[in-house]
Structure formats: C-alpha cells, structure tokens
C-alpha positions as CSV (number, residue, x, y, z in Angstrom):
1,M,-0.1,0.0,0.2
2,Q,0.9,3.6,-1.1
3,E,1.9,5.3,2.5
4,F,1.1,9.2,1.9
5,I,2.2,11.9,4.1
6,Y,0.5,15.1,4.9
7,L,3.4,18.6,4.4
8,N,2.7,21.5,4.8
9,N,-0.8,21.9,2.5
10,A,-0.3,18.7,0.6
11,F,-0.3,15.1,1.0
12,V,2.6,13.6,-0.9
13,K,4.0,10.0,-1.4
14,A,6.2,9.2,1.7
15,E,9.3,8.7,-0.6
16,D,9.0,12.4,-1.5
17,A,8.3,13.8,1.6
18,K,11.3,16.2,2.5
19,I,12.1,19.0,4.6
20,H,15.0,21.4,4.5
21,V,17.5,20.9,6.9
22,S,17.0,24.5,8.8
23,D,14.6,22.8,10.0
24,L,14.2,23.6,14.0
25,G,12.9,20.4,14.7
26,L,16.2,18.9,13.2
27,V,19.0,21.4,14.2
28,R,17.1,22.2,17.6
29,G,14.8,19.5,18.6
30,Y,12.5,22.5,18.3
31,G,8.9,21.0,18.2
32,I,5.8,18.5,19.4
33,F,3.8,16.1,18.4
34,D,0.6,13.6,19.2
35,F,-0.3,10.4,18.8
36,F,-3.4,8.2,18.3
37,R,-4.7,5.6,16.7
38,A,-7.4,4.9,14.1
39,I,-9.7,2.0,14.7
40,D,-11.4,1.4,11.0
41,G,-11.9,4.7,9.7
42,K,-12.5,6.2,12.9
43,A,-9.7,8.4,14.6
44,I,-9.9,7.4,18.9
45,F,-10.8,10.0,21.3
46,L,-9.3,13.0,18.6
47,E,-11.2,15.8,19.8
48,D,-8.9,14.8,23.2
49,H,-5.7,14.8,21.3
50,L,-6.1,18.0,19.1
51,D,-6.6,19.8,22.7
52,R,-3.3,18.5,23.5
53,F,-1.6,19.4,20.6
54,E,-3.0,22.6,20.5
55,N,-2.0,23.2,24.0
56,S,1.1,21.9,23.4
57,A,2.0,24.4,20.4
58,R,0.9,27.2,22.7
59,L,2.8,26.4,25.5
60,M,5.8,26.2,23.0
61,G,4.6,29.0,21.0
62,L,4.5,27.3,17.9
63,P,1.6,28.7,15.5
64,I,-0.1,26.0,14.1
65,P,-1.1,26.6,10.1
66,A,-4.2,25.1,10.1
67,T,-8.2,25.6,12.2
68,R,-8.9,23.1,14.2
69,D,-11.3,22.2,11.7
70,Q,-9.1,21.8,8.8
71,L,-7.0,19.4,11.0
72,R,-9.6,17.2,11.3
73,A,-10.5,17.2,8.1
74,I,-6.4,16.7,7.2
75,I,-6.7,13.2,9.6
76,L,-9.6,12.2,8.0
77,E,-7.7,12.2,4.6
78,S,-5.1,10.7,6.0
79,I,-7.2,7.5,7.7
80,Q,-8.7,7.1,3.9
81,R,-5.9,6.9,2.1
82,H,-4.7,4.0,4.3
83,S,-7.3,1.6,3.8
84,L,-6.4,-0.3,7.1
85,P,-8.4,-1.5,10.2
86,L,-6.0,-0.3,12.7
87,L,-3.6,2.9,12.3
88,G,-1.4,4.8,14.2
89,I,-1.3,8.8,13.9
90,K,1.4,10.8,14.1
91,M,0.9,14.8,13.9
92,I,3.9,16.6,13.9
93,L,5.0,20.6,14.1
94,T,8.4,22.4,14.1
95,G,10.0,25.3,14.6
96,G,9.8,26.2,11.2
97,F,13.0,27.0,8.6
98,S,14.8,29.0,10.9
99,T,17.5,31.2,9.4
100,D,20.0,31.4,12.0
101,G,19.5,28.1,13.4
102,Y,18.2,29.2,16.5
103,L,15.0,31.3,16.2
104,P,11.7,29.9,15.5
105,A,10.5,30.9,11.9
106,E,7.4,32.7,11.9
107,T,6.0,29.8,10.2
108,S,6.3,26.3,11.9
109,N,6.0,23.1,9.5
110,L,3.2,20.2,10.2
111,I,3.7,17.1,9.3
112,V,1.0,14.0,9.4
113,T,1.4,10.5,9.4
114,A,-0.5,7.5,9.0
115,K,0.9,3.8,9.6
116,P,0.0,0.5,10.2
117,F,-0.1,-0.5,13.6
118,E,-0.7,-3.5,15.8
119,F,-0.8,-3.8,19.6
120,K,1.0,-5.9,21.8
121,N,-0.3,-8.7,23.9
122,P,-2.1,-6.8,26.5
123,D,-1.4,-9.8,29.3
124,K,2.4,-9.8,28.8
125,G,3.6,-7.5,31.5
126,M,6.4,-4.9,31.0
127,K,9.3,-4.9,32.4
128,L,10.4,-1.1,33.8
129,L,14.3,0.4,35.4
130,S,13.9,3.1,37.3
131,L,15.6,6.5,36.0
132,E,16.0,9.4,38.6
133,Y,15.1,12.1,36.0
134,K,12.1,14.6,35.3
135,R,11.4,15.7,32.5
136,E,11.5,19.6,31.5
137,I,8.0,21.0,30.7
138,P,6.2,17.6,31.2
139,E,3.1,19.1,30.4
140,I,4.2,19.5,26.6
141,K,4.5,16.3,24.3
142,T,7.9,17.3,22.7
143,L,10.0,16.0,20.1
144,N,12.7,15.7,22.9
145,Y,13.2,11.7,24.2
146,I,17.0,12.3,24.3
147,V,17.0,10.2,27.6
148,P,15.0,7.1,26.7
149,I,16.3,6.6,23.2
150,R,20.2,7.4,25.1
151,I,19.5,4.1,27.7
152,Q,18.4,1.8,24.9
153,P,21.4,-0.4,25.3
154,Q,20.7,-0.7,29.0
155,L,17.3,-1.5,28.7
156,R,18.1,-4.4,25.8
157,A,21.0,-5.5,28.3
158,Q,18.5,-5.8,31.4
159,Q,15.8,-7.1,28.9
160,A,13.5,-4.3,30.3
161,D,10.8,-2.1,28.0
162,D,11.2,1.0,29.5
163,V,12.0,3.3,32.1
164,L,10.0,4.6,35.4
165,Y,10.9,8.5,36.2
166,Y,11.4,9.7,39.7
167,R,12.8,12.3,41.5
168,D,13.3,13.0,44.9
169,G,11.6,10.0,46.3
170,I,8.3,10.8,43.9
171,I,7.2,8.5,40.7
172,S,6.0,10.9,37.8
173,E,5.9,8.8,34.4
174,S,7.4,6.0,32.2
175,S,9.0,7.8,29.2
176,R,5.7,7.0,26.5
177,S,2.6,6.5,29.1
178,N,1.3,6.9,32.3
179,I,1.5,5.0,35.9
180,F,-1.3,4.0,38.4
181,I,-0.4,1.5,41.4
182,V,-3.6,-0.2,43.1
183,K,-3.0,-1.1,46.6
184,N,-6.2,-2.4,48.8
185,N,-8.2,-1.9,45.7
186,T,-7.7,1.8,45.5
187,I,-6.1,3.1,42.4
188,A,-3.8,6.1,42.8
189,T,-1.6,7.4,40.0
190,P,0.6,10.6,40.2
191,K,-0.7,14.2,40.0
192,D,2.7,16.3,39.2
193,G,5.6,16.2,36.7
194,A,3.6,13.9,33.7
195,L,2.7,14.5,30.5
196,F,-1.4,13.4,31.5
197,G,-2.2,11.2,28.6
198,V,-5.6,10.9,27.1
199,T,-6.2,7.6,27.9
200,R,-5.2,8.2,31.4
201,K,-7.9,10.7,31.9
202,H,-10.5,8.4,30.4
203,V,-9.4,5.3,32.6
204,I,-9.5,7.5,35.6
205,K,-13.0,8.6,34.6
206,L,-14.1,4.6,34.3
207,A,-12.4,3.6,36.9
208,S,-13.7,6.0,39.1
209,Q,-17.2,4.3,38.5
210,Y,-16.1,1.0,40.1
211,Y,-12.9,1.9,43.0
212,K,-11.7,4.8,44.5
213,V,-9.1,6.6,42.3
214,E,-6.5,9.2,44.0
215,E,-4.4,11.7,41.7
216,R,-1.5,12.5,44.4
217,D,1.9,12.3,45.1
218,V,3.3,8.4,44.7
219,S,6.3,7.9,46.6
220,F,9.3,5.5,44.5
221,E,8.7,3.1,47.7
222,E,4.5,2.6,47.9
223,Y,5.1,2.0,43.9
224,L,7.6,-1.0,45.0
225,Q,5.0,-1.9,47.8
226,A,2.1,-2.1,45.7
227,D,-0.4,-5.1,44.8
228,E,-0.6,-4.2,41.5
229,V,1.3,-1.7,38.6
230,F,-0.3,-0.9,35.3
231,T,0.9,1.9,32.8
232,T,-2.0,3.8,30.3
233,G,-1.0,4.9,26.7
234,S,-2.7,5.4,23.1
235,T,-0.2,2.8,21.8
236,K,-1.3,0.6,25.0
237,R,-4.4,1.2,26.2
238,I,-4.0,-0.6,29.5
239,V,-1.1,-3.0,30.2
240,P,0.2,-4.2,33.3
241,I,3.9,-3.7,35.0
242,A,5.4,-7.4,35.9
243,Q,8.4,-6.1,37.2
244,T,10.1,-3.6,38.0
245,D,13.9,-3.4,39.1
246,E,14.1,-6.1,41.2
247,V,10.6,-6.1,42.0
248,V,8.1,-8.7,40.8
249,F,4.5,-8.1,40.9
250,N,2.3,-10.8,41.1
251,N,4.5,-13.3,39.8
252,G,4.4,-11.7,36.8
253,Q,0.9,-11.9,36.7
254,T,-1.9,-9.5,35.3
255,E,-4.2,-9.2,38.8
256,S,-8.1,-8.5,39.2
257,V,-8.2,-4.9,38.8
258,T,-6.0,-4.5,36.2
259,K,-7.6,-7.4,34.1
260,H,-11.2,-5.9,35.1
261,L,-10.3,-2.6,34.1
262,Q,-8.5,-3.9,30.8
263,E,-12.2,-5.4,30.1
264,L,-14.2,-2.2,30.6
265,F,-11.6,0.0,28.5
266,L,-12.1,-2.3,25.8
267,A,-16.1,-1.7,25.8
268,Y,-15.5,1.8,26.5
269,E,-13.4,3.0,23.7
270,K,-15.9,1.5,21.0
271,Q,-18.7,3.4,23.2
272,N,-16.4,7.0,23.5
273,G,-13.9,6.5,21.0
C-alpha cells in the first residue's frame, strides 16, 4: 500500500516527503507531536488529542498553520488514504525553517503521518527500569526523547521494556505512558511531573465508577509495595507492569483490578472513542 504524508498543505508520497535541513526540529529538536489510533476509519479520542496538540503548541509558542476544522479534515483524509483497520496517526509541528538555526520561524512545519499499527499482547506484563529523572516541561509533548533513547542499550541488556521516572523519591511517569498503582483495591496515579495522557484521563473516569481513585504524589517505595501496577497510553490502552528493577509484582501475572479495567476499557473505547 502506498504511504502518503501530509506536509505543509499537501499530501505527498512518503518517498517524496522532504524537509529542509534548516528546520528547527532537526537542528535544535524544537517541536511537538501527538499520536493516536484510528480503528475502522475512526480516530480514537480525536478531540482530546487535538486539545493536547493545541496546548503543547501554545506552550511552545508554535503557530499551527491550520484551523482545528482543517486539522480534522487532514486527519480524516489521511485515514481514508490508508484503508487499514488499525492505524497509528502522528501529528508533528516543528519550529519551522530557521534563518539563524536558533530562533523559530514565523511559520511552523506541520506533518501528519499514518502507519499500520499493532497492539502487543495486553496480558504480557512490561518490565521497567527506574531512572532518577524528570522531564523538562512535562505537560508539553515535545520531540525530545534523548534520555530514553540514549539508555536503550541498558534496557536491552536488562531485557526491560521502558523506564520509570522518579525524582526525590516521587515517581512521575514512564517515557511514553502514565503509571497507576493499586493497593487494597484503591488506585493511585501521580498528579504532578507527568504528561497527562488522553488514555489516563479516560481510565480515571472509567475506574472511578468502580474503585476509589486518587491523583496524588506516589512515592517510589509505595510503588514497589503495590499490589498491582499498570501503565496507560494510546499505544497500549492498559498494560500491567510485571517487574520494576528486581521487584516482581504478582509473580508477573495480571491481577484482578488491572484485568477488570482492561475489559471495561475495551467496551468504553468502542462507545466513547
């Protein structure tokens, strides 16, 4: 299937999608993005992702060269051009073509891609490695993934899937998802220092109908003593954390609260996505 990329006012074949070397996303890593899924031609939680994209752009001072209605139309056309039952859609906004390689341009570069997507087994728990780190301006979904990419060799050596960020004894997030702990059927998730994901928002809304849910500081020690830990994200929905460092949760098995929420969320997404 031919892949098309939307690049500054036009869809072009993927092999023809090129951007000038002066783009500030390349020379300084200055830019934002957002990612979501499209299932059977429908963009999942689209308005939430557009809200976050617009908020990230506002906080970064990047003008979006399209109205919200135009963005919706671009996304719909991208989905239609790639007629697959499951797609991953990415919107990218960069600082534009900088004349001095430092200051953002008056016009940003807007890119929208659509690629085949596949979920991993939701019952296979992830392994995390803890890392003392807090992302700069965590409420912005920036292009800057230097830290988790740089430690990939360490993750591979430890057969780990991702990292768990903490600072001063308080956890915040993983590199690409949010963290929840379960203790005595009460669910808690960090309230600060993280990019608050769209899936997180809907999981909190859904889980609150069945469990007590707390948004608060969660200590690293409390995390390690949890009955269950799970992570949420657009690429994962809800996935259990089987191990962090040397601590194994529930013998690596998916326990009751996480399993219950996984089942509930599938139905919720179909009705509300």
